[in-house]
C-alpha positions as CSV (number, residue, x, y, z in Angstrom):
1,M,0.0,0.0,0.0
2,K,1.3,3.4,-0.9
3,L,1.9,6.1,1.8
4,R,-0.9,8.3,0.3
5,G,-3.4,5.4,0.8
6,R,-2.3,5.0,4.4
7,V,-2.7,8.7,5.0
8,E,-6.2,8.6,3.6
9,R,-7.1,5.7,5.9
10,L,-5.7,7.6,8.9
11,T,-7.6,10.7,8.0
12,A,-10.8,8.7,7.8
13,A,-10.2,7.1,11.2
14,L,-9.7,10.6,12.8
15,A,-12.7,12.1,11.1
16,G,-14.9,11.9,14.2
17,R,-12.4,14.1,16.1
18,G,-12.3,17.8,15.6
19,G,-13.5,21.0,17.1
20,D,-10.9,22.8,19.2
21,D,-8.8,19.7,20.0
22,P,-5.3,19.8,18.6
23,A,-4.5,17.9,15.5
24,F,-2.6,14.6,15.8
25,V,-1.3,14.2,12.2
26,V,0.3,16.8,9.9
27,V,0.7,15.9,6.2
28,W,3.2,18.2,4.5
29,V,2.7,18.1,0.7
30,P,4.2,20.3,-2.0
31,A,1.8,22.3,-4.2
32,G,1.1,20.2,-7.3
33,G,1.4,17.0,-5.3
34,D,-1.8,17.5,-3.4
35,A,-4.4,15.0,-4.7
36,E,-7.2,17.7,-4.4
37,G,-5.2,20.3,-6.3
38,R,-5.4,22.9,-3.4
39,P,-3.2,26.0,-3.4
40,P,-0.6,26.5,-0.7
41,G,-2.2,26.8,2.8
42,V,-3.2,24.9,5.9
43,Y,-6.3,22.7,5.6
44,R,-7.8,20.8,8.5
45,T,-10.0,17.8,8.4
46,A,-10.8,16.6,12.0
47,G,-7.5,15.6,13.6
48,V,-5.4,15.9,10.4
49,I,-3.8,19.0,9.0
50,D,-2.8,19.1,5.4
51,A,0.0,21.7,4.9
52,V,0.3,22.5,1.2
53,Y,3.5,24.5,0.5
54,A,5.1,26.1,-2.5
55,G,8.8,25.7,-3.3
56,E,11.3,23.2,-2.1
57,E,10.3,23.3,1.6
58,P,7.7,25.0,3.8
59,D,8.4,28.6,4.8
60,S,8.5,29.6,8.5
61,A,5.2,31.4,8.4
62,L,3.4,28.2,7.3
63,G,5.2,26.2,9.9
64,A,4.1,28.7,12.6
65,R,0.5,28.4,11.5
66,V,0.7,24.6,11.7
67,R,2.4,24.6,15.2
68,E,-0.5,26.6,16.6
69,Q,-3.0,23.8,15.8
70,V,-1.1,20.6,16.6
71,A,-0.5,18.5,19.6
72,P,3.1,18.5,20.9
73,A,3.7,14.9,19.8
74,A,1.9,15.1,16.5
75,L,3.0,12.7,13.7
76,N,4.5,14.7,10.8
77,I,4.3,13.0,7.4
78,V,6.2,14.6,4.5
79,L,5.1,13.6,1.0
80,G,7.3,14.1,-1.9
81,P,8.3,12.4,-5.1
82,E,7.2,8.8,-5.4
83,V,10.7,7.7,-6.4
84,V,13.6,9.2,-4.6
85,P,16.9,8.9,-6.5
86,P,19.9,7.4,-4.7
87,P,22.5,9.9,-3.3
88,A,25.2,11.0,-5.7
89,A,28.6,9.5,-5.3
90,E,31.0,11.8,-3.5
91,A,34.2,13.0,-5.0
92,G,37.0,10.5,-4.6
93,G,34.8,7.5,-5.0
94,A,37.5,5.1,-3.9
95,D,37.6,6.7,-0.5
96,A,33.9,6.3,-0.1
97,A,34.1,2.6,-1.0
98,E,36.7,2.1,1.7
99,A,34.7,3.8,4.5
100,P,34.5,1.8,7.7
101,H,31.4,-0.2,8.4
102,P,29.7,-0.1,11.8
103,G,30.4,-3.4,13.6
104,R,33.3,-4.4,11.4
105,R,36.8,-4.6,12.6
């Protein structure tokens, strides 16, 4: 099951909660990646906040708006590209291959 499907199930499970209670789940999603096509902003559905942001990462003003509405131990889920490319090889590839491994002597 994809992460987006799990988030939808979690949103449905929390649908009965709402009102002035703090949110328990924050879903950070870049604009254009939001399934509902919403513009950047903070959207609340019961105990779940969808924070849609523009650019590479959320700005501090959006983060402040979200922090006002969430519980201290809220689960933060960051959605991004479905496929994440592997990290690029560092300069001096031979040195990277000889790096020590934890637990090996």
